[in-house]
SEVEXMAR-621594 format. One record per residue (C-alpha): x, y, z; residue number from 1. Coordinates in steps of 0.05 Angstrom, whole numbers, plus 5000, padded with zeros to 4 digits. Example, Ala and Ser with C-alpha at 12.3 -4.5 7.8 and 13.67 -1.06 7.14 Angstrom:
+------+------+------+-----+
|   px |   py |   pz | seq |
+------+------+------+-----+
| 5246 | 4910 | 5156 |   1 |
| 5273 | 4979 | 5143 |   2 |
+------+------+------+-----+
***
This chain:
+------+------+------+-----+
|   px |   py |   pz | seq |
+------+------+------+-----+
| 3463 | 5448 | 7087 |   1 |
| 3436 | 5445 | 7155 |   2 |
| 3384 | 5492 | 7172 |   3 |
| 3389 | 5532 | 7239 |   4 |
| 3331 | 5515 | 7286 |   5 |
| 3294 | 5579 | 7314 |   6 |
| 3295 | 5582 | 7388 |   7 |
| 3225 | 5576 | 7413 |   8 |
| 3212 | 5609 | 7485 |   9 |
| 3171 | 5566 | 7529 |  10 |
| 3094 | 5575 | 7530 |  11 |
| 3090 | 5598 | 7601 |  12 |
| 3134 | 5661 | 7581 |  13 |
| 3073 | 5685 | 7544 |  14 |
| 3030 | 5693 | 7598 |  15 |
| 3013 | 5761 | 7627 |  16 |
| 3038 | 5745 | 7696 |  17 |
| 3106 | 5726 | 7669 |  18 |
| 3111 | 5793 | 7630 |  19 |
| 3087 | 5830 | 7690 |  20 |
| 3139 | 5798 | 7735 |  21 |
| 3196 | 5813 | 7685 |  22 |
| 3173 | 5884 | 7677 |  23 |
| 3164 | 5895 | 7752 |  24 |
| 3233 | 5865 | 7768 |  25 |
| 3268 | 5905 | 7709 |  26 |
| 3235 | 5973 | 7731 |  27 |
| 3250 | 5963 | 7810 |  28 |
| 3321 | 5940 | 7794 |  29 |
| 3329 | 6001 | 7749 |  30 |
| 3300 | 6047 | 7801 |  31 |
| 3339 | 6012 | 7858 |  32 |
| 3406 | 6022 | 7816 |  33 |
| 3391 | 6097 | 7801 |  34 |
| 3372 | 6116 | 7873 |  35 |
| 3432 | 6072 | 7899 |  36 |
| 3482 | 6109 | 7851 |  37 |
| 3450 | 6179 | 7870 |  38 |
| 3456 | 6168 | 7947 |  39 |
| 3522 | 6131 | 7942 |  40 |
| 3552 | 6191 | 7898 |  41 |
| 3522 | 6244 | 7947 |  42 |
| 3539 | 6214 | 8013 |  43 |
| 3614 | 6198 | 7984 |  44 |
| 3622 | 6267 | 7956 |  45 |
| 3600 | 6293 | 8027 |  46 |
| 3644 | 6247 | 8063 |  47 |
| 3707 | 6266 | 8019 |  48 |
| 3695 | 6336 | 8023 |  49 |
| 3689 | 6333 | 8102 |  50 |
| 3758 | 6294 | 8101 |  51 |
| 3790 | 6342 | 8049 |  52 |
| 3777 | 6401 | 8095 |  53 |
| 3799 | 6368 | 8158 |  54 |
| 3867 | 6344 | 8118 |  55 |
| 3877 | 6414 | 8088 |  56 |
| 3865 | 6446 | 8161 |  57 |
| 3915 | 6397 | 8189 |  58 |
| 3964 | 6414 | 8133 |  59 |
| 3959 | 6485 | 8156 |  60 |
| 3982 | 6469 | 8224 |  61 |
| 4039 | 6421 | 8197 |  62 |
| 4063 | 6483 | 8147 |  63 |
| 4059 | 6533 | 8210 |  64 |
| 4102 | 6481 | 8249 |  65 |
| 4149 | 6470 | 8191 |  66 |
| 4159 | 6547 | 8180 |  67 |
| 4170 | 6556 | 8256 |  68 |
| 4223 | 6504 | 8254 |  69 |
| 4183 | 6462 | 8306 |  70 |
| 4177 | 6386 | 8301 |  71 |
| 4127 | 6365 | 8258 |  72 |
| 4062 | 6330 | 8290 |  73 |
| 4053 | 6256 | 8283 |  74 |
| 4024 | 6234 | 8217 |  75 |
| 4062 | 6285 | 8177 |  76 |
| 4131 | 6287 | 8146 |  77 |
| 4174 | 6315 | 8088 |  78 |
| 4169 | 6269 | 8026 |  79 |
| 4140 | 6212 | 8078 |  80 |
| 4146 | 6144 | 8049 |  81 |
| 4074 | 6121 | 8016 |  82 |
| 4059 | 6190 | 7992 |  83 |
| 4022 | 6182 | 7924 |  84 |
| 4068 | 6203 | 7865 |  85 |
| 4011 | 6245 | 7832 |  86 |
| 4010 | 6290 | 7899 |  87 |
| 4081 | 6289 | 7910 |  88 |
| 4089 | 6318 | 7837 |  89 |
| 4033 | 6370 | 7853 |  90 |
| 4068 | 6396 | 7920 |  91 |
| 4132 | 6401 | 7882 |  92 |
| 4103 | 6442 | 7832 |  93 |
| 4085 | 6493 | 7887 |  94 |
| 4011 | 6474 | 7894 |  95 |
| 3965 | 6442 | 7947 |  96 |
| 3928 | 6387 | 7940 |  97 |
| 3894 | 6321 | 7970 |  98 |
| 3877 | 6254 | 7950 |  99 |
| 3847 | 6187 | 7980 | 100 |
| 3900 | 6130 | 7978 | 101 |
| 3931 | 6079 | 8019 | 102 |
| 3965 | 6104 | 8084 | 103 |
| 4039 | 6094 | 8099 | 104 |
| 4066 | 6026 | 8117 | 105 |
| 4046 | 6003 | 8191 | 106 |
| 4092 | 5952 | 8221 | 107 |
| 4057 | 5885 | 8222 | 108 |
| 4010 | 5903 | 8167 | 109 |
| 4009 | 5835 | 8122 | 110 |
| 4004 | 5874 | 8054 | 111 |
| 4054 | 5924 | 8071 | 112 |
| 4006 | 5984 | 8067 | 113 |
| 3963 | 6017 | 8116 | 114 |
| 3889 | 6030 | 8113 | 115 |
| 3859 | 6078 | 8071 | 116 |
| 3881 | 6151 | 8087 | 117 |
| 3866 | 6225 | 8064 | 118 |
| 3933 | 6255 | 8043 | 119 |
| 3945 | 6329 | 8038 | 120 |
| 4011 | 6356 | 8014 | 121 |
| 4039 | 6425 | 7998 | 122 |
| 4107 | 6460 | 7977 | 123 |
| 4164 | 6460 | 8025 | 124 |
| 4232 | 6486 | 7995 | 125 |
| 4224 | 6441 | 7933 | 126 |
| 4201 | 6381 | 7971 | 127 |
| 4131 | 6356 | 7991 | 128 |
| 4103 | 6374 | 8061 | 129 |
| 4055 | 6319 | 8068 | 130 |
| 4005 | 6300 | 8127 | 131 |
| 3954 | 6244 | 8124 | 132 |
| 3890 | 6225 | 8169 | 133 |
| 3856 | 6160 | 8177 | 134 |
| 3802 | 6149 | 8124 | 135 |
| 3778 | 6078 | 8147 | 136 |
| 3720 | 6099 | 8186 | 137 |
| 3697 | 6142 | 8134 | 138 |
| 3708 | 6078 | 8081 | 139 |
| 3672 | 6034 | 8126 | 140 |
| 3617 | 6083 | 8133 | 141 |
| 3606 | 6087 | 8053 | 142 |
| 3614 | 6012 | 8052 | 143 |
| 3560 | 5999 | 8102 | 144 |
| 3517 | 6047 | 8065 | 145 |
| 3532 | 6010 | 7998 | 146 |
| 3503 | 5942 | 8033 | 147 |
| 3444 | 5984 | 8067 | 148 |
| 3424 | 6009 | 7997 | 149 |
| 3433 | 5939 | 7961 | 150 |
| 3392 | 5903 | 8018 | 151 |
| 3345 | 5948 | 8023 | 152 |
| 3335 | 5947 | 7948 | 153 |
| 3329 | 5876 | 7948 | 154 |
| 3273 | 5877 | 7999 | 155 |
| 3238 | 5930 | 7964 | 156 |
| 3244 | 5894 | 7897 | 157 |
| 3219 | 5830 | 7932 | 158 |
| 3161 | 5865 | 7968 | 159 |
| 3144 | 5905 | 7905 | 160 |
| 3146 | 5835 | 7865 | 161 |
| 3100 | 5802 | 7907 | 162 |
| 3048 | 5861 | 7911 | 163 |
| 3052 | 5866 | 7841 | 164 |
| 3043 | 5797 | 7827 | 165 |
| 2981 | 5789 | 7872 | 166 |
| 2950 | 5846 | 7837 | 167 |
| 2965 | 5824 | 7765 | 168 |
| 2944 | 5752 | 7789 | 169 |
| 2875 | 5779 | 7814 | 170 |
| 2867 | 5807 | 7744 | 171 |
| 2892 | 5748 | 7706 | 172 |
| 2845 | 5701 | 7743 | 173 |
| 2785 | 5745 | 7724 | 174 |
| 2814 | 5747 | 7655 | 175 |
| 2817 | 5673 | 7653 | 176 |
| 2745 | 5669 | 7678 | 177 |
| 2722 | 5709 | 7621 | 178 |
| 2763 | 5666 | 7569 | 179 |
| 2732 | 5598 | 7604 | 180 |
| 2661 | 5632 | 7597 | 181 |
| 2671 | 5649 | 7524 | 182 |
| 2701 | 5584 | 7507 | 183 |
| 2634 | 5550 | 7541 | 184 |
| 2590 | 5599 | 7501 | 185 |
| 2631 | 5583 | 7433 | 186 |
| 2620 | 5507 | 7451 | 187 |
| 2539 | 5518 | 7458 | 188 |
| 2533 | 5531 | 7534 | 189 |
| 2489 | 5591 | 7525 | 190 |
| 2473 | 5595 | 7599 | 191 |
| 2551 | 5610 | 7618 | 192 |
| 2561 | 5677 | 7650 | 193 |
| 2620 | 5712 | 7680 | 194 |
| 2579 | 5747 | 7735 | 195 |
| 2634 | 5793 | 7755 | 196 |
| 2616 | 5824 | 7826 | 197 |
| 2640 | 5893 | 7802 | 198 |
| 2581 | 5889 | 7745 | 199 |
| 2531 | 5858 | 7789 | 200 |
| 2542 | 5924 | 7839 | 201 |
| 2538 | 5986 | 7797 | 202 |
| 2559 | 6032 | 7856 | 203 |
| 2627 | 5998 | 7851 | 204 |
| 2671 | 6033 | 7805 | 205 |
| 2689 | 5982 | 7741 | 206 |
| 2755 | 5970 | 7718 | 207 |
| 2771 | 5949 | 7646 | 208 |
| 2764 | 5875 | 7663 | 209 |
| 2694 | 5885 | 7693 | 210 |
| 2675 | 5923 | 7626 | 211 |
| 2699 | 5863 | 7589 | 212 |
| 2659 | 5814 | 7633 | 213 |
| 2597 | 5856 | 7634 | 214 |
| 2599 | 5860 | 7557 | 215 |
| 2611 | 5789 | 7549 | 216 |
| 2552 | 5773 | 7597 | 217 |
| 2507 | 5820 | 7556 | 218 |
| 2527 | 5789 | 7490 | 219 |
| 2514 | 5718 | 7517 | 220 |
| 2447 | 5738 | 7539 | 221 |
| 2430 | 5776 | 7472 | 222 |
| 2454 | 5714 | 7434 | 223 |
| 2414 | 5668 | 7474 | 224 |
| 2353 | 5705 | 7464 | 225 |
| 2360 | 5715 | 7391 | 226 |
| 2374 | 5635 | 7386 | 227 |
| 2316 | 5615 | 7428 | 228 |
| 2268 | 5661 | 7383 | 229 |
| 2297 | 5628 | 7325 | 230 |
| 2296 | 5557 | 7353 | 231 |
| 2219 | 5571 | 7375 | 232 |
| 2203 | 5599 | 7305 | 233 |
| 2238 | 5538 | 7267 | 234 |
| 2197 | 5493 | 7318 | 235 |
| 2132 | 5529 | 7308 | 236 |
| 2136 | 5532 | 7235 | 237 |
| 2153 | 5457 | 7228 | 238 |
| 2096 | 5442 | 7275 | 239 |
| 2045 | 5486 | 7239 | 240 |
| 2068 | 5453 | 7172 | 241 |
| 2049 | 5382 | 7195 | 242 |
| 1978 | 5392 | 7192 | 243 |
| 1969 | 5421 | 7122 | 244 |
| 2022 | 5370 | 7100 | 245 |
| 1983 | 5313 | 7127 | 246 |
| 1919 | 5342 | 7083 | 247 |
| 1965 | 5344 | 7028 | 248 |
| 1984 | 5278 | 7036 | 249 |
| 1915 | 5244 | 7044 | 250 |
| 1888 | 5294 | 6979 | 251 |
| 1947 | 5266 | 6943 | 252 |
| 1925 | 5196 | 6952 | 253 |
| 1860 | 5211 | 6925 | 254 |
| 1892 | 5234 | 6857 | 255 |
| 1879 | 5188 | 6799 | 256 |
| 1942 | 5144 | 6779 | 257 |
| 1985 | 5177 | 6736 | 258 |
| 2052 | 5219 | 6729 | 259 |
| 2023 | 5285 | 6758 | 260 |
| 1998 | 5248 | 6818 | 261 |
| 2068 | 5215 | 6830 | 262 |
| 2103 | 5281 | 6828 | 263 |
| 2053 | 5313 | 6877 | 264 |
| 2061 | 5256 | 6923 | 265 |
| 2141 | 5259 | 6913 | 266 |
| 2140 | 5329 | 6936 | 267 |
| 2089 | 5324 | 6990 | 268 |
| 2137 | 5265 | 7021 | 269 |
| 2200 | 5308 | 7010 | 270 |
| 2167 | 5364 | 7049 | 271 |
| 2143 | 5317 | 7107 | 272 |
| 2213 | 5294 | 7111 | 273 |
| 2239 | 5363 | 7114 | 274 |
| 2188 | 5381 | 7163 | 275 |
| 2207 | 5321 | 7209 | 276 |
| 2284 | 5348 | 7199 | 277 |
| 2265 | 5418 | 7223 | 278 |
| 2231 | 5388 | 7284 | 279 |
| 2291 | 5346 | 7295 | 280 |
| 2341 | 5401 | 7288 | 281 |
| 2300 | 5449 | 7340 | 282 |
| 2297 | 5391 | 7390 | 283 |
| 2373 | 5383 | 7382 | 284 |
| 2383 | 5459 | 7388 | 285 |
| 2339 | 5460 | 7449 | 286 |
| 2379 | 5405 | 7483 | 287 |
| 2318 | 5368 | 7506 | 288 |
| 2337 | 5302 | 7478 | 289 |
| 2340 | 5239 | 7522 | 290 |
| 2381 | 5181 | 7506 | 291 |
| 2354 | 5105 | 7513 | 292 |
| 2423 | 5068 | 7528 | 293 |
| 2426 | 4991 | 7517 | 294 |
| 2483 | 4941 | 7496 | 295 |
| 2485 | 4927 | 7419 | 296 |
| 2528 | 4896 | 7370 | 297 |
| 2552 | 4946 | 7326 | 298 |
| 2559 | 4904 | 7260 | 299 |
| 2489 | 4882 | 7256 | 300 |
| 2462 | 4952 | 7261 | 301 |
| 2503 | 4979 | 7204 | 302 |
| 2479 | 4921 | 7165 | 303 |
| 2404 | 4931 | 7179 | 304 |
| 2413 | 5008 | 7165 | 305 |
| 2445 | 4991 | 7094 | 306 |
| 2391 | 4944 | 7080 | 307 |
| 2337 | 4995 | 7099 | 308 |
| 2368 | 5046 | 7057 | 309 |
| 2357 | 5005 | 6996 | 310 |
| 2421 | 5035 | 6963 | 311 |
| 2482 | 4997 | 6931 | 312 |
| 2526 | 5005 | 6989 | 313 |
| 2587 | 4956 | 7005 | 314 |
| 2589 | 4934 | 7081 | 315 |
| 2658 | 4914 | 7100 | 316 |
| 2660 | 4885 | 7181 | 317 |
| 2728 | 4875 | 7214 | 318 |
| 2734 | 4865 | 7288 | 319 |
| 2666 | 4892 | 7306 | 320 |
| 2651 | 4909 | 7382 | 321 |
| 2596 | 4916 | 7425 | 322 |
| 2571 | 4986 | 7441 | 323 |
| 2528 | 5017 | 7492 | 324 |
| 2486 | 5075 | 7459 | 325 |
| 2419 | 5092 | 7437 | 326 |
| 2403 | 5047 | 7372 | 327 |
| 2354 | 5092 | 7343 | 328 |
| 2399 | 5148 | 7340 | 329 |
| 2454 | 5110 | 7317 | 330 |
| 2411 | 5082 | 7259 | 331 |
| 2395 | 5156 | 7246 | 332 |
| 2466 | 5177 | 7246 | 333 |
| 2492 | 5118 | 7202 | 334 |
| 2431 | 5125 | 7154 | 335 |
| 2447 | 5201 | 7143 | 336 |
| 2515 | 5189 | 7127 | 337 |
| 2502 | 5134 | 7078 | 338 |
| 2447 | 5177 | 7046 | 339 |
| 2492 | 5239 | 7042 | 340 |
| 2549 | 5197 | 7007 | 341 |
| 2498 | 5172 | 6954 | 342 |
| 2467 | 5236 | 6943 | 343 |
| 2531 | 5284 | 6938 | 344 |
| 2585 | 5235 | 6926 | 345 |
| 2597 | 5178 | 6877 | 346 |
| 2601 | 5102 | 6877 | 347 |
| 2625 | 5058 | 6904 | 348 |
| 2600 | 5075 | 6975 | 349 |
| 2634 | 5029 | 7026 | 350 |
| 2611 | 5026 | 7101 | 351 |
| 2667 | 4998 | 7137 | 352 |
| 2659 | 4971 | 7218 | 353 |
| 2725 | 4965 | 7256 | 354 |
| 2720 | 4957 | 7328 | 355 |
| 2677 | 5019 | 7356 | 356 |
| 2686 | 5055 | 7287 | 357 |
| 2641 | 5063 | 7233 | 358 |
| 2663 | 5097 | 7167 | 359 |
| 2628 | 5115 | 7105 | 360 |
| 2668 | 5130 | 7046 | 361 |
| 2651 | 5150 | 6973 | 362 |
| 2691 | 5160 | 6912 | 363 |
| 2660 | 5227 | 6891 | 364 |
| 2692 | 5298 | 6892 | 365 |
| 2696 | 5298 | 6973 | 366 |
| 2675 | 5342 | 7022 | 367 |
| 2683 | 5418 | 7007 | 368 |
| 2728 | 5460 | 7045 | 369 |
| 2681 | 5496 | 7086 | 370 |
| 2653 | 5436 | 7118 | 371 |
| 2724 | 5407 | 7134 | 372 |
| 2740 | 5474 | 7167 | 373 |
| 2676 | 5490 | 7203 | 374 |
| 2631 | 5426 | 7203 | 375 |
| 2568 | 5421 | 7167 | 376 |
| 2519 | 5479 | 7157 | 377 |
| 2449 | 5482 | 7146 | 378 |
| 2428 | 5487 | 7071 | 379 |
| 2496 | 5516 | 7055 | 380 |
| 2507 | 5516 | 6980 | 381 |
| 2583 | 5517 | 6956 | 382 |
| 2584 | 5558 | 6892 | 383 |
| 2539 | 5533 | 6841 | 384 |
| 2542 | 5462 | 6854 | 385 |
| 2491 | 5420 | 6895 | 386 |
| 2486 | 5439 | 6968 | 387 |
| 2479 | 5406 | 7031 | 388 |
| 2412 | 5401 | 7067 | 389 |
| 2402 | 5382 | 7144 | 390 |
| 2421 | 5309 | 7136 | 391 |
| 2498 | 5321 | 7164 | 392 |
| 2479 | 5369 | 7215 | 393 |
| 2428 | 5323 | 7244 | 394 |
| 2480 | 5266 | 7242 | 395 |
| 2534 | 5308 | 7281 | 396 |
| 2478 | 5331 | 7333 | 397 |
| 2451 | 5259 | 7343 | 398 |
| 2528 | 5235 | 7347 | 399 |
| 2543 | 5287 | 7406 | 400 |
| 2478 | 5260 | 7441 | 401 |
| 2500 | 5190 | 7445 | 402 |
| 2568 | 5210 | 7465 | 403 |
| 2604 | 5193 | 7398 | 404 |
| 2656 | 5231 | 7356 | 405 |
| 2635 | 5247 | 7282 | 406 |
| 2697 | 5266 | 7241 | 407 |
| 2695 | 5291 | 7166 | 408 |
| 2753 | 5286 | 7122 | 409 |
| 2777 | 5268 | 7051 | 410 |
| 2812 | 5203 | 7032 | 411 |
| 2878 | 5214 | 7004 | 412 |
| 2860 | 5181 | 6937 | 413 |
| 2797 | 5219 | 6929 | 414 |
| 2727 | 5218 | 6962 | 415 |
| 2693 | 5237 | 7026 | 416 |
| 2706 | 5198 | 7087 | 417 |
| 2662 | 5208 | 7149 | 418 |
| 2683 | 5171 | 7211 | 419 |
| 2637 | 5154 | 7273 | 420 |
| 2676 | 5131 | 7333 | 421 |
| 2629 | 5104 | 7387 | 422 |
| 2641 | 5091 | 7462 | 423 |
| 2657 | 5021 | 7463 | 424 |
| 2625 | 4975 | 7514 | 425 |
| 2673 | 4943 | 7563 | 426 |
| 2658 | 4890 | 7613 | 427 |
| 2706 | 4876 | 7671 | 428 |
| 2719 | 4806 | 7690 | 429 |
| 2719 | 4788 | 7762 | 430 |
| 2795 | 4784 | 7768 | 431 |
| 2804 | 4851 | 7736 | 432 |
| 2758 | 4890 | 7780 | 433 |
| 2791 | 4893 | 7852 | 434 |
| 2749 | 4897 | 7908 | 435 |
| 2685 | 4885 | 7862 | 436 |
| 2672 | 4808 | 7863 | 437 |
| 2610 | 4815 | 7819 | 438 |
| 2645 | 4851 | 7766 | 439 |
| 2629 | 4912 | 7729 | 440 |
| 2618 | 4944 | 7662 | 441 |
| 2636 | 5011 | 7630 | 442 |
| 2637 | 5049 | 7569 | 443 |
| 2707 | 5068 | 7534 | 444 |
| 2694 | 5132 | 7509 | 445 |
| 2720 | 5158 | 7436 | 446 |
| 2773 | 5196 | 7472 | 447 |
| 2790 | 5145 | 7527 | 448 |
| 2838 | 5097 | 7493 | 449 |
| 2862 | 5068 | 7559 | 450 |
| 2797 | 5035 | 7570 | 451 |
| 2784 | 5073 | 7634 | 452 |
| 2706 | 5074 | 7652 | 453 |
| 2673 | 5140 | 7630 | 454 |
| 2607 | 5173 | 7644 | 455 |
| 2546 | 5159 | 7605 | 456 |
| 2526 | 5203 | 7547 | 457 |
| 2481 | 5265 | 7567 | 458 |
| 2435 | 5304 | 7522 | 459 |
| 2466 | 5361 | 7485 | 460 |
+------+------+------+-----+
***
């Protein structure tokens, strides 16, 4: 049984401009049709009444001539050809009446009928005494009026639509500006502001868009102040902890050998590492990091990090590339990924280098759902299990600083999989660079598969 495909309207029909255009057009057409019908009905009724009075007055004159035995005026007669049957029957019944219909036959008329005429008929010895007047001028007047109504309605619809779209366009542009600023703020750019001129000048009346823009700017400013306060607090706490930790570390070295001394040294070392991580997080949050770019072979860096970690990590290299990056920060990212795999995953842990992509995969329970949905969170604990510290958060922040992309996922057959995609170093040969005899070099970014030269990374 074939499933019927649901019709999906194009995405551009969901825009406010499109909906406003459809609404304005429908309303203008409805209003124009209503006014046109009212005007047409009123003018037609007035024109028909005037022609009817004129035809009945002429019928009085014809009736007087018939009763006096005088010749009937032109345009009248007894049971003339072309007289509508309904009017003939009315006159034969002894009543008078009028009707608009085709006039009597005119010689030379190709369709055998005359133009529109106003007929008036009355009884005359059991027959119909009728007269008719030319109604073509009135019909042309009504037709011209209808054309004028249609033309003016189209012009009015076009003018209203243009003015309405212009007004709606100004509103939608301001809404799009607010949406762009909101996206920039959500991406971490807390300096972004809408700066709507209506909010900058309180003397001007504010519309709803200006109110929303002002609220967004106020929210961004408040959020920025709170985050800056938290960042300063974190940095100050980490900085102040350095001095007592240094003293504790020196004092621990003076303890006599034994298990208690080892426990103290281990805890002091853990606190020093946590303090350094907090300082690094505060620098990443403050966006003060500067990169030191150089060209490196990716495989030796990955192998060196694994050796320095002292862990049982398998290294697989296939088609390693050269990358232009900050070696110290890259080692920090890879080291954190390897350490996290051993701490929270299960063996075996495999580090793979494929081109400019470094993958770290373990065979444990995999990343939790909250991390896959929202990224790593500081000191987040999932249920009663062991939580994640700052390692993945620092890895993600340093990856962004060097212009790399770090993705988290779970392997189909189980286990966590972290994939780091680096900007690949590309050297253009002399023949590949037209107009540049000396050649050139560039960086192929993780989102630039066609090999076009990208910009260097920046601090974020």
